[in-house]
DRENKOLMI-730133 format. One line per 8 residues: their letters; for each residue x, y, z of C-alpha. Coordinates in steps of 0.001 Angstrom, whole numbers, padded with zeros to 6 digits. Example, Ala and Ser with C-alpha at 12.3 -4.5 7.8 and 13.67 -1.06 7.14 Angstrom:
BEGIN
as = 012300 -004500 007800  013670 -001060 007140
//
This chain:
BEGIN
msanihps = 115394 107719 138290  115810 105593 141411  112155 104576 141744  111336 100899 142249  108420 100048 139937  106908 096576 139733  106731 095203 136171  102939 094824 136390
aviepgar = 102355 098476 137290  101050 100824 134575  102758 104226 134542  101225 106328 131803  103437 108672 129741  103693 112095 131371  103531 110902 134980  106295 112314 137188
igdgceig = 107787 109819 139609  110159 111116 142311  113356 109541 143539  112921 106651 145927  109278 105999 145049  108005 102439 145299  105137 101390 143051  103827 097911 143729
pfcvvgpq = 102019 095299 141665  099045 096272 139497  099114 099980 140377  097932 102502 137768  099424 106005 137680  097849 108509 135281  099620 110917 132915  099010 114049 135015
valargvv = 100103 112556 138341  103145 113816 140257  104593 111647 143016  107198 113360 145216  110268 111704 146692  109693 108507 148632  105994 108004 147883  104928 104363 148280
lkshvvvt = 101985 102817 146411  101626 099372 147942  099644 097479 145269  096410 097790 143244  096386 101562 143839  094883 103903 141240  096164 107494 141155  094711 109527 138325
getsigee = 093696 113035 137283  095788 116105 137987  096965 114775 141333  100096 115515 143354  101182 113436 146353  103776 114785 148802  106972 113211 150047  106939 109901 151934
ttvfpfas = 103183 109438 151730  102122 105782 151683  098999 104603 149872  097698 101127 150681  095996 098606 148379  092791 099382 146499  092750 103109 147253  091384 105334 144472
igevpqdl = 093017 108756 144462  092133 111595 142097  089213 110027 140240  086504 112459 139042  084264 114003 141733  080975 112426 142736  079107 115556 141695  076480 115618 138934
kfrgervr = 077500 119198 138081  080993 118055 137068  081456 118373 133311  085054 117328 132869  086623 120700 133653  090281 120885 134697  090503 120279 138457  093180 119165 140925
leigarnr = 093857 117113 144035  096836 118140 146178  097963 115774 148944  100740 116745 151353  103660 114849 152864  103884 111810 155144  100228 110851 154941  099060 107285 155458
ireyvtmn = 096175 106498 153126  094812 103079 153943  092866 100468 152006  089833 101503 149916  090201 105209 150680  088775 107541 148031  089857 111160 147509  088393 113327 144750
pgtegggg = 089626 116531 143090  087722 119798 143147  084969 121159 140934  084652 124397 139033  082003 125644 141445  084190 124984 144467  087439 126532 143283  088749 123559 141327
vtrvgddg = 090995 122005 143953  090833 119624 146908  093707 120023 149384  094915 117548 151992  097652 118628 154437  100579 116739 155953  100895 113843 158416  097302 112649 158175
lfmagshv = 095926 109174 158753  093035 108169 156512  091886 104757 157684  090289 102056 155550  087233 103069 153564  087285 106769 154459  086322 109386 151865  087401 112966 151115
ahdcrign = 085037 114605 148632  085515 117388 146111  086673 120877 147112  087505 119918 150709  090334 121513 152632  091848 119070 155091  094487 120352 157532  097569 118738 159022
rvilvnna = 097529 115697 161333  093877 114965 160582  092588 111453 161284  089593 109943 159512  088759 106636 161193  087402 103676 159202  084551 104546 156831  084307 108180 157909
svaghcil = 083103 110368 155035  083632 114082 154478  081270 115628 151936  082071 118347 149429  083347 121825 150294  084109 120963 153940  086969 122479 155934  088702 120356 158566
eddvivgg = 091368 122326 160402  094541 120870 161916  094385 117978 164415  090739 117070 163781  089660 113462 164429  086509 112064 162800  085353 108776 164333  084475 105611 162465
lsgvhqwv = 081288 105480 160363  080711 109211 160875  079553 111611 158168  080285 115311 157752  077679 117239 155773  078763 119402 152822  080016 122931 153553  080602 122173 157258
rigrgami = 083654 123612 159021  085326 121713 161866  087730 123781 163956  091228 122867 165065  091576 120049 167568  087916 119018 167511  086885 115378 167846  083849 113735 166265
gavtmvta = 082735 110528 167965  081903 107334 166099  078640 106935 164172  077877 110663 164272  076230 112814 161613  077662 116344 161643  075345 118856 159984  076609 122143 161420
dvipfglv = 079938 123842 162172  082005 122549 165093  084039 124936 167239  087790 124356 167735  088525 121796 170489  084871 120714 170597  083729 117138 171268  080740 116060 169159
qgprghld = 078917 112753 169382  075508 111172 168871  073426 109927 165920  072702 113574 165149  075775 115166 166600  075567 117698 169420  078363 119569 171144  079173 117498 174214
glnlvglk = 081914 119587 175799  085606 119893 174965  088040 117435 173440  089982 117262 176709  092166 114358 175603  093310 116265 172541  093909 119472 174489  096065 117677 177065
rrgasrde = 098038 115903 174352  098841 119272 172830  100067 120653 176135  097194 122989 176983  097568 124284 180533  094995 123859 183298  094223 127597 183110  093656 127409 179355
ihalrdml = 091258 124478 179762  089371 126279 182537  089070 129358 180306  087651 127246 177470  085187 125561 179812  084013 128922 181127  083568 130209 177582  081583 127092 176617
sqlgrgsf = 079233 127464 179583  078534 131079 178622  077945 130184 174973  075137 127867 176051  073138 130642 177739  071821 132616 174757  072278 133433 171108  075462 131622 170060
rdtarhla = 076969 134310 167816  075761 137234 169920  077323 135718 173038  080550 135027 171149  080655 138615 169914  080242 139865 173490  082921 137523 174867  085365 138509 172139
tgtqdplv = 085542 142073 173478  087150 141011 176748  089122 137802 176312  092910 137572 176431  093306 133789 176309  094626 132734 172872  092678 129455 172719  089436 131161 173679
revldfil = 090161 133847 171097  090701 131143 168441  087307 129592 169187  085516 132950 169178  087188 134023 165922  086068 130732 164383  082462 131318 165494  082463 134860 164131
gpsdrsfl = 084176 133856 160878  082477 133593 157474  079916 130794 157329  076275 130469 156337  075728 127403 158499  074556 127188 162078  076668 125740 164890  076486 122678 167027
apqp = 075860 124406 170334  076197 123208 173954  073111 121470 175308  071161 123554 177868
//
């Protein structure tokens, strides 16, 4: 094994350490942990539980990964945390595994940035290229699709879905589902238009952005789901279709809607 492990690190029997891993001073790696090739644990990192971390992910000091969920219903059942490749997990980040009631697994995708003090709770599904800014917290059972950004000191309520490419501003409380490409901000978050910066970064055309803006203006005129159902019968634009499919998808929560 070509891993570089500091003498002060504690690697419990049963842990699987991939080639090229670097485990720094005073790290603790539990017996059910699997680190893929090139994972770096800087120092003072705890990785425990049935946790897998994908290739070339870096975890910074004092992060706690895979510790039991913060859920009073948890009774020690077998649960997992699966983290993808090339993530950057900064200082004091906490990520918890799933619970029996939520399917037993928390999943984090690839290429994410989880800044200092951010939290991913039990049974969440976090997509690829997601950014949680400092001290952002995602409660249990949430779904964050690809390319979501959650601003610093923001909170996402349990069971909320946030669609692809949406942005949550700083110091925002998100209590309802957020459409793909939406921009949400405010102490109690409201839908404040489109995440235009994110759309342009991803190469969305002017026509696609105009189509999304037109859709958003129509969604603000009546019943959110009824309007979406009506729009879905005539749209050809793929981004508009993605938003409408998200709105009409399975969820028992309301939506953050455009302000009248």
